[in-house]
MARKOL-199147 format. One line per 3 residues: their letters; for each residue x, y, z of C-alpha. Coordinates in nm, 3 decimals, padded with zeros to 5 digits. Each point is the difference from the previous one (the first is absolute). Layout:
BEGIN
A	X Y Z ~ ...
This chain:
BEGIN
MIA	-02.770 14.224 03.376 ~ 00.193 -00.310 00.090 ~ 00.332 -00.057 -00.167
GLH	00.195 -00.312 -00.083 ~ -00.288 -00.185 -00.162 ~ 00.088 -00.300 -00.211
RRK	-00.202 -00.189 -00.255 ~ -00.100 -00.324 00.169 ~ -00.307 -00.219 00.019
RLV	-00.292 00.169 00.176 ~ -00.054 -00.125 00.353 ~ -00.327 00.188 00.060
PPI	-00.326 00.037 -00.194 ~ 00.042 00.255 -00.281 ~ -00.270 00.228 00.140
LAV	00.210 00.044 00.319 ~ 00.333 00.046 -00.173 ~ -00.030 00.373 -00.053
LLV	-00.087 00.053 00.366 ~ 00.320 -00.177 00.094 ~ 00.210 00.207 -00.238
LGG	-00.158 00.325 00.109 ~ 00.041 -00.110 00.361 ~ 00.324 -00.089 -00.054
LSL	-00.249 -00.839 00.364 ~ 00.188 -00.071 00.285 ~ -00.225 00.026 00.308
GGC	00.201 00.074 00.321 ~ -01.436 00.318 00.542 ~ 00.199 00.306 -00.136
SPT	-00.052 00.302 -00.213 ~ 00.233 00.181 -00.239 ~ 00.247 00.237 00.161
VMA	-00.006 00.353 -00.140 ~ 00.269 00.244 00.112 ~ -00.205 00.311 -00.066
EGP	00.118 00.355 00.057 ~ -00.016 00.132 00.354 ~ -00.160 00.322 00.122
PVT	00.147 00.322 -00.137 ~ 00.287 00.144 00.200 ~ 00.150 00.239 -00.255
MPH	-00.057 00.158 -00.336 ~ 00.133 -00.208 -00.290 ~ 00.339 00.140 -00.088
DGS	00.295 -00.047 -00.231 ~ 00.308 -00.140 00.170 ~ 00.224 00.014 -00.307
DKL	00.079 -00.373 -00.012 ~ -00.334 -00.099 00.152 ~ -00.362 00.110 00.002
VMA	-00.154 00.026 00.346 ~ -00.370 -00.080 00.018 ~ -00.256 00.148 00.239
DGT	00.042 -00.284 00.251 ~ 00.375 00.056 00.008 ~ 00.088 -00.298 -00.221
ALP	00.305 00.069 -00.216 ~ -00.006 -00.147 -00.350 ~ 00.346 -00.023 -00.163
LRQ	00.027 00.208 -00.317 ~ 00.224 -00.044 -00.304 ~ 00.048 00.264 -00.266
WLP	00.155 00.029 -00.344 ~ 00.044 00.365 -00.096 ~ 00.099 00.167 -00.327
EGR	00.249 00.280 -00.026 ~ -00.186 00.324 00.047 ~ -00.371 00.040 00.054
PRA	-00.203 -00.302 -00.116 ~ -00.241 00.024 -00.291 ~ -00.234 -00.245 00.175
VIL	-00.015 -00.204 00.320 ~ -00.099 -00.365 00.048 ~ -00.099 -00.146 00.337
ALH	00.036 -00.376 -00.039 ~ -00.165 -00.276 00.204 ~ 00.153 -00.347 00.007
GFN	-00.177 -00.335 -00.024 ~ -00.085 -00.260 00.263 ~ 00.302 -00.137 00.191
DYS	00.229 00.241 -00.187 ~ 00.126 00.341 00.108 ~ 00.119 00.333 -00.140
NAF	00.315 -00.157 -00.144 ~ -00.228 -00.122 -00.281 ~ 00.041 00.339 -00.168
EEP	00.380 00.019 -00.001 ~ 00.036 -00.050 -00.375 ~ -00.311 00.193 -00.109
GAE	00.074 00.287 00.237 ~ 00.357 00.041 -00.122 ~ -00.111 -00.010 -00.363
WAR	-00.278 00.252 00.051 ~ 00.236 00.234 00.187 ~ 00.214 00.018 -00.315
QGI	-00.312 00.121 -00.182 ~ -00.078 00.272 00.252 ~ -00.251 -00.191 00.213
ATF	00.036 -00.021 00.378 ~ -00.113 -00.332 00.146 ~ -00.085 -00.066 00.363
AYD	-00.093 -00.338 00.148 ~ -00.076 -00.093 00.359 ~ -00.016 -00.333 00.182
QRG	-00.361 -00.062 00.089 ~ -00.084 -00.123 00.350 ~ 00.092 -00.364 00.044
FGY	00.248 -00.006 -00.289 ~ 00.369 00.065 -00.051 ~ 00.150 00.216 00.273
APD	-00.338 00.127 00.125 ~ -00.137 -00.100 00.342 ~ -00.200 -00.321 00.061
FGY	00.184 -00.202 -00.263 ~ -00.222 -00.276 -00.138 ~ -00.328 00.129 00.145
WAG	-00.286 00.155 -00.195 ~ -00.090 00.360 00.087 ~ -00.348 00.005 -00.153
TDT	-00.127 00.177 -00.309 ~ -00.127 00.306 00.185 ~ 00.336 00.060 00.167
MVD	00.189 -00.050 -00.326 ~ -00.229 00.243 -00.182 ~ 00.046 00.257 00.277
DLR	00.377 -00.040 -00.029 ~ -00.019 00.052 -00.376 ~ -00.200 00.321 00.039
SAA	00.254 00.133 00.248 ~ 00.297 -00.110 -00.210 ~ -00.140 00.165 -00.312
ALV	-00.055 00.326 00.185 ~ 00.352 -00.004 00.145 ~ 00.166 -00.074 -00.334
RAR	-00.217 00.261 -00.172 ~ 00.121 00.256 00.254 ~ 00.362 -00.060 -00.105
YPG	-00.071 00.117 -00.355 ~ -00.307 00.224 -00.005 ~ -00.123 00.064 -00.350
TPL	00.173 -00.308 -00.145 ~ -00.226 -00.278 -00.133 ~ -00.022 -00.292 00.243
YLL	-00.091 -00.352 -00.113 ~ -00.072 -00.304 00.211 ~ 00.141 -00.327 -00.132
GES	-00.085 -00.337 00.150 ~ 00.130 -00.348 -00.080 ~ -00.235 -00.292 00.068
MGG	-00.125 00.058 00.357 ~ 00.112 00.361 -00.032 ~ -00.222 00.039 -00.305
ALI	-00.296 -00.149 00.186 ~ 00.056 00.245 00.283 ~ 00.011 00.297 -00.237
MTA	-00.322 -00.113 -00.172 ~ -00.170 -00.023 00.338 ~ 00.129 00.336 00.121
ETS	-00.072 00.179 -00.328 ~ -00.369 -00.097 00.013 ~ -00.041 00.072 00.372
PQP	-00.188 00.305 00.132 ~ 00.338 00.169 00.063 ~ 00.236 -00.097 -00.282
PDC	00.370 00.088 00.031 ~ 00.108 00.331 -00.149 ~ 00.168 -00.092 -00.329
DGI	-00.008 00.071 -00.374 ~ -00.037 -00.359 -00.118 ~ 00.049 -00.365 00.082
ILA	00.200 -00.284 -00.155 ~ -00.100 -00.359 00.073 ~ 00.259 -00.266 -00.085
APA	-00.163 -00.345 00.008 ~ -00.246 00.106 00.271 ~ -00.107 -00.286 00.227
IWG	-00.374 -00.040 -00.054 ~ -00.065 -00.372 00.062 ~ -00.286 00.057 00.244
REL	-00.234 -00.260 00.142 ~ -00.249 00.047 -00.282 ~ 00.259 -00.125 -00.248
QGP	00.150 -00.265 00.229 ~ -00.325 -00.187 00.053 ~ -00.140 -00.147 00.322
IAS	00.249 -00.287 00.043 ~ 00.317 00.209 00.013 ~ -00.154 00.289 00.190
GAL	-00.171 -00.236 00.245 ~ 00.323 -00.189 00.066 ~ 00.186 00.323 00.065
WFF	-00.270 00.119 00.243 ~ 00.020 -00.330 00.189 ~ 00.378 00.007 00.042
AHT	00.008 00.374 00.077 ~ -00.244 -00.059 00.286 ~ 00.150 -00.323 00.136
MPW	00.375 00.035 -00.048 ~ 00.068 00.359 -00.109 ~ 00.364 -00.037 00.108
GKL	00.054 -00.279 -00.255 ~ 00.250 00.074 -00.274 ~ -00.035 -00.007 -00.377
SGA	00.295 -00.045 -00.232 ~ 00.030 00.046 -00.377 ~ 00.245 -00.289 -00.034
NLN	-00.066 -00.287 -00.241 ~ -00.261 00.186 -00.205 ~ -00.004 -00.008 -00.376
VMP	-00.020 00.379 -00.025 ~ 00.243 00.255 -00.144 ~ -00.035 00.354 00.135
SDN	00.270 00.128 -00.238 ~ 00.246 -00.117 -00.263 ~ 00.275 00.196 00.179
IPM	00.155 -00.294 00.186 ~ 00.297 00.188 00.154 ~ -00.244 00.251 00.147
LRA	-00.216 -00.279 00.145 ~ 00.305 -00.166 00.154 ~ 00.102 00.329 00.159
LGA	-00.344 00.034 00.153 ~ 00.025 -00.355 00.128 ~ 00.322 00.089 00.181
DPH	-00.134 00.328 00.140 ~ -00.107 -00.041 00.366 ~ -00.232 00.298 -00.030
VIK	-00.215 -00.179 -00.259 ~ -00.254 -00.220 00.180 ~ 00.033 -00.367 -00.100
ETR	-00.263 -00.158 00.224 ~ -00.318 00.197 00.055 ~ -00.255 -00.018 00.279
IDA	-00.337 -00.130 -00.117 ~ -00.176 00.299 00.152 ~ 00.218 00.232 -00.207
VYG	-00.114 -00.178 -00.317 ~ -00.357 00.032 00.127 ~ 00.054 00.374 00.035
LVD	00.144 00.017 -00.350 ~ -00.313 -00.165 -00.139 ~ -00.212 00.257 00.184
LMD	00.200 00.268 -00.180 ~ -00.036 -00.175 -00.337 ~ -00.377 -00.012 00.053
KAL	-00.002 00.376 00.038 ~ 00.230 00.055 -00.297 ~ -00.218 -00.211 -00.229
AAA	-00.307 00.195 00.112 ~ 00.187 00.325 -00.068 ~ 00.076 -00.079 -00.365
PKL	-00.326 00.136 -00.151 ~ 00.039 00.321 00.201 ~ 00.328 00.117 -00.155
AES	-00.165 00.223 -00.260 ~ 00.106 00.329 00.158 ~ 00.365 -00.089 00.051
RAL	00.290 00.044 -00.239 ~ 00.116 -00.359 00.015 ~ 00.237 -00.239 -00.175
VLY	-00.058 -00.374 00.050 ~ 00.278 -00.244 -00.095 ~ -00.006 -00.380 -00.033
GVR	00.221 -00.261 -00.160 ~ -00.169 -00.263 -00.213 ~ 00.231 -00.259 00.163
EEV	-00.152 00.077 00.340 ~ 00.011 -00.311 00.222 ~ -00.032 00.127 00.357
LPS	-00.352 00.129 -00.056 ~ -00.240 -00.220 -00.198 ~ 00.010 00.128 -00.356
SAA	-00.379 -00.013 -00.020 ~ -00.037 00.211 00.316 ~ 00.222 00.273 -00.140
MTM	-00.196 00.009 -00.325 ~ -00.329 00.013 00.192 ~ 00.121 00.304 00.192
LRR	00.120 00.174 -00.317 ~ -00.341 -00.044 -00.159 ~ -00.163 00.162 00.303
LPP	00.204 00.318 -00.026 ~ -00.182 00.302 -00.143 ~ 00.057 00.017 -00.377
APT	00.196 00.266 -00.184 ~ 00.017 00.294 -00.019 ~ -00.085 00.048 00.370
GPR	00.135 -00.331 00.124 ~ 00.360 -00.099 00.072 ~ 00.254 -00.060 -00.272
IAL	00.080 -00.372 -00.010 ~ 00.327 -00.152 -00.121 ~ 00.075 -00.369 -00.062
YTS	00.355 -00.131 -00.043 ~ 00.050 -00.321 -00.196 ~ 00.319 -00.093 00.187
GYH	-00.117 00.130 00.338 ~ -00.047 -00.206 00.316 ~ -00.133 00.111 00.339
MLL	00.305 00.203 00.100 ~ -00.022 00.218 -00.308 ~ 00.236 00.276 00.106
RDL	00.277 -00.251 00.079 ~ -00.047 -00.252 -00.282 ~ 00.273 -00.043 -00.260
DGG	-00.204 00.225 -00.228 ~ -00.087 00.233 00.286 ~ 00.168 00.287 -00.180
LVR	-00.297 00.015 -00.237 ~ -00.238 00.037 00.292 ~ 00.217 00.253 00.184
GDV	00.028 00.202 -00.321 ~ -00.376 00.005 -00.044 ~ -00.050 00.113 00.360
AAW	00.247 00.286 -00.043 ~ -00.156 00.109 -00.329 ~ -00.350 -00.003 00.148
VLN	00.107 00.192 00.310 ~ 00.200 00.265 -00.186 ~ -00.248 00.050 -00.286
PGI	-00.357 00.024 00.134 ~ -00.146 00.034 -00.349 ~ 00.197 -00.287 -00.154
AAL	-00.195 -00.162 -00.283 ~ 00.169 -00.341 00.014 ~ 00.252 -00.177 00.220
PSG	00.345 -00.050 -00.156 ~ -00.023 -00.380 00.020 ~ -00.340 -00.024 -00.165
ADA	-00.130 -00.203 00.294 ~ -00.308 00.219 00.030 ~ -00.097 -00.065 -00.363
RAE	00.040 -00.373 00.069 ~ -00.231 00.024 00.301 ~ -00.259 00.195 -00.196
AAL	-00.002 -00.267 -00.270 ~ -00.012 -00.283 00.254 ~ -00.298 00.144 00.186
KTD	-00.194 00.013 -00.327 ~ 00.030 -00.378 -00.028 ~ -00.165 -00.264 00.217
APT	00.335 -00.109 00.145 ~ -00.084 -00.147 00.343 ~ 00.352 00.020 00.144
LKS	00.319 00.200 -00.034 ~ 00.178 -00.304 -00.143 ~ -00.257 -00.029 -00.278
VNQ	00.102 00.346 -00.121 ~ 00.319 -00.153 -00.140 ~ -00.186 -00.305 -00.126
AAV	-00.241 00.225 -00.187 ~ 00.300 00.162 -00.171 ~ -00.089 00.349 00.119
P	00.289 00.216 -00.126
């Protein structure tokens, strides 16, 4: 995510706006640079404040631990251009409820190596598998859940439906990024391909876009001042993100065998509202499909919005009570009602007066 966005007149075509926000245009015979994992030199291992991958890359790790043995464990994956600090407030809150939360900086983000460069979906999925196994080993026998925000959610969807899914007891997808090329259309996807293969080093900025990622303005300002949040993103990194979103969108119909919770805000502006609704309608239906929750006051950064406490409370309830009939906020009942209508977008859920 890119922080410090202000409501101003759009300076780019609307169909490209979300790419710029997700990527973070100021341009400084090529191909996209991918900083993929190297050959294995060690076994993945837990370094306490870092997770060391098979190629020796150390990924910084943050943790929020309860007093005593945790009742459940969450491994959280941050969004594009963000880093593990994204889970400071949720992690502290869940720790008070007996949930241990771990979050690592993915390659190219935060304090991890190759800042600003894309590592590739395969590498990121491999890292997730290793991270899940290492965190699981800290608390054997304790339920482990994977939680991903935006890009993190897309990565979990892709990994969960791969031939070797991570070892976990369930997944939580907070505003997963699923705006793949199919939903972008040929103009936006073609333009991105052209720039990624002619000036991959060019930079994208989220400035001057009429998009609100959250109503929590102090939080957005803090992100804008944080040097470890990427503000200008390489075009080839955005290209890699779209590759990942392609895979996540294709994964949606395959989530029937997973215990999954999918969360969106009806005020979503970073992802096209119609794209999010399209993905939700492709998920396997109940009772085998994921539980879906829609929040009337929620934006893209659901866990950190002003009403993020509702979302964090639902996540804790779902994690701690596997047989829970309904989420405390009622957001799952709202989603069930909305998906029975012909609402084409998340925003139209409110307009249709779905309770």
